[in-house]
C-alpha positions as CSV (number, residue, x, y, z in Angstrom):
1,M,-29.5,51.1,-56.4
2,M,-32.9,48.8,-55.4
3,Y,-32.1,44.7,-55.5
4,S,-35.3,42.7,-55.2
5,S,-36.3,41.7,-52.4
6,R,-35.9,38.1,-53.6
7,R,-32.3,38.7,-54.5
8,K,-29.7,38.9,-51.6
9,P,-26.3,41.2,-53.2
10,V,-22.6,38.6,-52.7
11,L,-20.6,40.1,-50.6
12,Y,-17.0,39.7,-52.0
13,F,-14.5,39.5,-49.0
14,K,-10.9,37.8,-50.2
15,D,-10.4,33.6,-50.0
16,D,-9.8,33.1,-46.8
17,R,-8.4,29.6,-46.5
18,S,-6.5,30.5,-43.1
19,F,-7.4,27.7,-40.6
20,L,-9.5,30.2,-38.1
21,S,-11.9,31.1,-41.5
22,R,-15.5,33.0,-40.0
23,K,-16.7,29.6,-41.4
24,C,-16.9,26.7,-38.5
25,T,-16.8,23.0,-39.9
26,V,-16.9,20.3,-38.6
27,W,-13.2,19.7,-39.5
28,K,-12.0,23.4,-38.0
29,L,-13.9,22.2,-34.3
30,F,-12.2,18.6,-34.6
31,G,-9.1,20.5,-34.9
32,L,-9.4,23.2,-32.4
33,C,-10.1,20.6,-29.8
34,M,-6.9,18.5,-31.2
35,L,-5.3,21.2,-30.2
36,F,-6.7,22.1,-26.4
37,V,-5.8,18.5,-25.7
38,L,-2.2,18.6,-26.6
39,G,-2.1,21.9,-24.7
40,S,-3.7,20.5,-21.7
41,L,-1.1,17.5,-22.2
42,L,2.0,20.4,-22.8
43,L,1.3,22.1,-19.8
44,V,0.4,18.9,-17.5
45,Q,3.7,17.7,-18.1
46,L,5.7,21.7,-17.7
47,T,3.9,21.2,-14.4
48,C,5.0,17.8,-13.6
49,S,8.2,18.2,-14.4
50,G,8.9,21.6,-12.6
51,D,9.5,23.7,-15.0
52,M,6.0,25.8,-14.1
53,S,7.1,26.5,-10.7
54,Q,10.2,28.7,-12.3
55,T,7.5,30.3,-14.8
56,V,4.9,30.7,-12.1
57,G,6.7,31.9,-9.1
58,Y,6.3,28.3,-7.0
59,S,9.7,28.3,-7.4
60,H,9.3,26.6,-3.3
61,L,7.3,23.7,-4.4
62,P,8.7,20.4,-5.3
63,H,8.6,18.9,-8.5
64,Q,6.3,16.7,-8.7
65,P,7.6,13.5,-10.5
66,C,4.9,12.0,-13.0
67,P,3.6,8.3,-12.5
68,A,3.1,6.1,-15.8
69,E,-0.4,5.6,-15.1
70,R,-2.7,6.5,-12.9
71,P,-2.8,4.8,-9.3
72,S,-4.6,1.4,-9.0
73,S,-7.1,1.4,-6.4
74,S,-6.3,-1.8,-5.0
75,A,-4.4,-1.6,-1.6
76,D,-5.2,-5.4,-0.4
77,D,-5.4,-8.0,-2.4
78,P,-5.1,-10.8,-1.1
79,S,-3.7,-13.1,-3.9
80,W,-0.7,-11.0,-3.1
81,G,0.6,-12.6,-0.4
82,P,-0.6,-13.0,3.3
83,H,1.2,-10.4,4.9
84,K,-0.5,-7.0,4.8
85,M,1.8,-3.7,6.1
86,A,0.7,-0.5,7.6
87,L,3.4,2.4,5.9
88,I,2.6,4.4,9.6
89,V,4.2,8.8,8.2
90,P,4.2,11.3,10.9
91,F,3.0,14.1,10.1
92,R,2.1,18.3,10.5
93,E,1.2,20.8,7.2
94,R,3.1,19.4,4.4
95,F,0.7,18.7,2.2
96,E,2.5,19.8,-0.8
97,E,4.3,16.8,0.1
98,L,1.7,14.6,0.9
99,L,0.0,15.2,-2.0
100,I,3.4,13.8,-4.3
101,F,4.1,11.2,-1.7
102,V,0.2,9.2,-1.1
103,P,-0.3,8.1,-5.3
104,Y,3.0,7.8,-6.0
105,I,4.2,5.5,-2.6
106,H,0.3,4.0,-3.5
107,T,1.4,3.2,-7.3
108,F,5.0,1.6,-6.0
109,L,3.7,-0.7,-3.4
110,N,1.2,-1.9,-5.9
111,K,3.3,-3.0,-8.6
112,K,5.7,-4.5,-6.6
113,K,2.6,-6.6,-5.4
114,I,2.2,-5.1,-1.8
115,R,-0.6,-5.1,0.9
116,H,-1.0,-2.2,2.5
117,K,-2.6,0.8,4.1
118,I,-1.4,4.6,4.3
119,L,-1.7,6.2,8.0
120,I,-1.2,9.5,8.1
121,I,-0.7,10.6,11.9
122,N,-1.8,14.6,11.4
123,Q,-0.3,16.1,14.6
124,L,-3.1,19.0,15.5
125,D,-1.6,20.2,18.8
126,H,0.3,22.9,19.9
127,F,3.2,20.9,21.2
128,R,6.3,20.9,19.1
129,F,7.1,18.0,16.0
130,N,7.1,14.5,17.6
131,R,7.8,12.3,15.0
132,A,8.7,8.7,17.5
133,S,5.7,9.5,19.1
134,L,3.0,9.9,16.1
135,I,4.7,6.5,14.7
136,N,4.1,4.6,18.2
137,V,0.2,6.3,17.6
138,G,0.4,5.3,14.3
139,F,1.4,1.6,15.7
140,M,-1.5,1.6,18.0
141,E,-4.0,2.5,15.6
142,S,-3.0,0.2,13.1
143,G,-5.3,-2.3,13.6
144,N,-5.1,-6.4,13.6
145,D,-5.1,-6.6,10.0
146,T,-1.5,-5.8,9.1
147,D,1.2,-7.7,10.2
148,Y,4.4,-5.1,9.9
149,I,4.7,-1.8,9.9
150,A,7.0,1.4,7.5
151,M,8.2,3.6,9.3
152,H,7.8,6.4,6.5
153,D,9.1,10.2,6.1
154,V,6.8,11.7,4.4
155,D,9.7,13.8,1.8
156,L,11.0,10.4,0.3
157,L,10.5,9.0,-3.0
158,P,11.5,5.5,-3.4
159,Q,13.1,5.7,-7.5
160,N,14.6,1.5,-7.7
161,E,11.8,-0.8,-7.9
162,D,14.2,-3.2,-6.8
163,L,14.2,-2.2,-3.2
164,D,12.3,-4.5,-0.7
165,Y,8.6,-3.5,0.7
166,G,8.2,-7.4,1.9
167,F,7.4,-8.5,5.7
168,P,11.2,-8.7,7.4
169,N,10.8,-11.9,8.5
170,E,14.4,-12.0,9.6
171,G,14.2,-8.7,11.1
172,P,14.0,-5.1,10.7
173,F,15.2,-3.9,7.1
174,H,16.4,-0.7,7.0
175,V,15.0,0.7,2.9
176,A,17.0,3.7,2.8
177,S,20.2,3.2,4.3
178,P,23.2,4.9,4.7
179,E,24.8,3.9,1.6
180,L,21.5,4.8,-0.8
181,H,19.9,7.6,1.6
182,P,20.3,11.4,-0.3
183,L,21.8,13.0,2.8
184,Y,22.3,11.1,6.2
185,H,25.2,8.5,5.6
186,Y,26.6,7.6,9.1
187,K,26.6,3.9,10.2
188,T,24.1,4.4,12.8
189,Y,21.5,6.1,10.8
190,V,18.3,4.1,10.6
191,G,15.7,6.8,9.9
192,G,13.5,8.0,6.2
193,I,12.1,4.0,5.8
194,L,12.2,1.3,8.2
195,L,10.5,-2.0,8.4
196,L,10.0,-4.0,11.2
197,T,7.2,-6.6,12.1
198,K,4.6,-5.6,14.9
199,K,6.1,-8.6,17.0
200,H,9.9,-7.0,17.0
201,Y,8.2,-3.5,17.2
202,Q,6.4,-3.9,20.3
203,L,9.6,-6.0,21.6
204,C,11.5,-2.7,21.6
205,N,8.5,-0.8,23.3
206,G,8.0,0.8,20.2
207,M,10.2,4.8,19.9
208,S,11.1,6.9,22.7
209,N,9.0,10.1,23.6
210,R,11.2,12.4,24.7
211,F,11.8,13.7,21.7
212,W,10.4,17.3,20.6
213,G,11.5,18.6,17.9
214,W,14.1,17.3,14.6
215,G,16.2,14.4,15.0
216,R,17.7,12.2,17.3
217,E,14.5,9.6,18.2
218,D,16.0,7.2,15.1
219,D,19.9,7.1,16.7
220,E,18.2,5.7,20.8
221,F,15.9,3.4,18.5
222,F,18.9,2.2,16.9
223,R,20.0,1.5,20.5
224,R,16.3,0.2,21.3
225,L,16.9,-2.7,18.2
226,K,20.5,-3.3,19.7
227,A,19.3,-3.5,23.4
228,A,16.6,-5.8,22.3
229,D,19.2,-8.1,20.4
230,L,17.6,-7.7,17.2
231,K,19.4,-8.2,13.7
232,L,19.1,-5.3,10.8
233,F,18.8,-6.0,7.5
234,R,19.8,-3.4,4.9
235,P,19.2,-3.4,0.8
236,T,21.7,-4.8,-1.6
237,G,22.4,-5.2,-5.4
238,I,21.2,-2.0,-5.4
239,T,23.7,0.1,-8.1
240,T,21.8,2.9,-8.0
241,G,23.6,4.8,-4.9
242,T,22.3,8.3,-3.6
243,K,20.3,8.9,-6.2
244,T,17.8,5.7,-5.1
245,F,15.3,7.7,-3.2
246,R,14.2,11.6,-4.5
247,H,13.8,14.1,-1.5
248,I,11.5,16.1,-1.9
249,H,11.9,18.3,1.3
250,D,12.8,22.1,0.5
251,P,14.6,23.7,3.8
252,A,14.4,27.5,2.2
253,W,10.9,26.8,2.5
254,R,10.3,24.3,5.1
255,K,12.6,24.7,7.8
256,R,13.4,22.4,10.1
257,D,12.9,22.7,14.3
258,Q,15.7,22.2,15.8
259,K,16.2,24.2,19.2
260,R,17.4,23.1,21.9
261,I,15.5,24.1,25.0
262,A,16.4,23.8,28.7
263,A,18.2,20.3,29.5
264,Q,16.9,19.0,26.1
265,K,20.9,19.5,24.6
266,Q,22.1,16.8,27.3
267,E,18.7,14.8,27.8
268,Q,18.6,13.9,23.9
269,F,22.2,11.5,23.4
270,K,20.6,9.0,26.4
271,V,18.6,6.3,26.4
272,D,15.2,6.0,27.6
273,P,15.0,2.4,28.9
274,E,11.2,3.3,30.4
275,G,9.6,4.9,27.1
276,G,7.7,3.8,24.4
277,L,5.0,2.7,23.3
278,T,3.9,1.7,27.1
279,N,3.7,5.4,27.7
280,V,2.8,7.5,24.7
281,R,-0.2,9.7,25.4
282,Y,-2.7,11.1,23.1
283,K,-6.2,11.4,21.8
284,V,-7.8,10.7,18.1
285,E,-10.2,13.3,16.7
286,S,-11.2,11.7,13.9
287,R,-10.1,9.4,11.3
288,Q,-10.8,10.4,7.6
289,E,-10.7,7.6,4.9
290,V,-9.2,10.2,1.8
291,T,-8.7,9.4,-1.8
292,I,-5.9,11.6,-2.6
293,S,-5.0,11.0,-7.1
294,G,-7.0,7.8,-7.1
295,A,-4.8,6.5,-3.6
296,P,-6.6,5.4,-0.3
297,C,-5.1,6.5,2.1
298,T,-6.6,7.2,6.2
299,V,-5.3,10.6,8.3
300,I,-5.8,9.7,12.2
301,N,-6.1,13.6,13.2
302,T,-3.6,13.3,16.9
303,F,-3.9,15.6,20.3
304,L,-1.0,14.3,22.1
305,E,-0.1,14.8,25.4
306,C,2.7,16.1,27.4
307,D,4.1,16.6,30.7
308,V,6.3,19.5,31.0
309,S,7.6,18.3,34.0
310,L,9.2,16.0,32.1
311,T,9.8,16.9,29.0
312,P,9.5,21.1,29.1
313,W,11.7,21.4,25.8
314,C,8.1,20.0,24.4
315,Q,6.5,23.6,24.5
316,S,8.7,26.1,21.7
317,S,9.3,28.6,24.6
């Protein structure tokens, strides 16, 4: 059958009023956009809670806490008070934890109106990890705009906003006290998070540089605090117990260097009467200003030096 060129036959399709019909209206586009937004929010929530890590096979990654709001870029508001903290993080290759830690602690401190700057002391050399020396480096490189320090592990997140990060005027303040820390509960423990005025840290001559590998440097520093006649303070009135902090380190994924080489096993229990700020040897390769999810920090790339005649255990073998 022939049709007039001025006419077009009507094709009869089944009346389809489903959402995804072939005609695209403004309302349908709006609906698709809303579905996309809701799906994205669900994906972010699952990722933050850790459920997605099980689904896609990244179970080794730590679960990421979801801050209630985007971190404020402010970290140095003079109206918050006269004191400013240098938050020193000894670091090597734990990037997954760093990406969680920096924005989290920045938001936490801003809520408490603590003036601060975050210093990531990144060890680049081939020697074993030396947490104490890196903290000494952080102190030396912290500048004149800060008057107290926080020695802070990258894998420890405070969960209770009543924790005090303010200026420790009366004496060193151990935030991660034994009754609150999720792992370490012995009375002389001073690791995890410890606040000191710069004056008090100098009075102790910093930390010993003899501790290569994991552990024992905190125990030696406890003796230094005692020798300097400094009274140690710890939190009171915190009722959250061992849930006060979240420990995001996964020992199955990143094992600690607990080897004891040469005479290290005997030497690790001795007091180092001379070492510390006065004999730390290092070279800063570069300083990089970095922003992680809106949170500013300074990465100080550092090469430590080791006298193998004094501490041969600085080398892995």
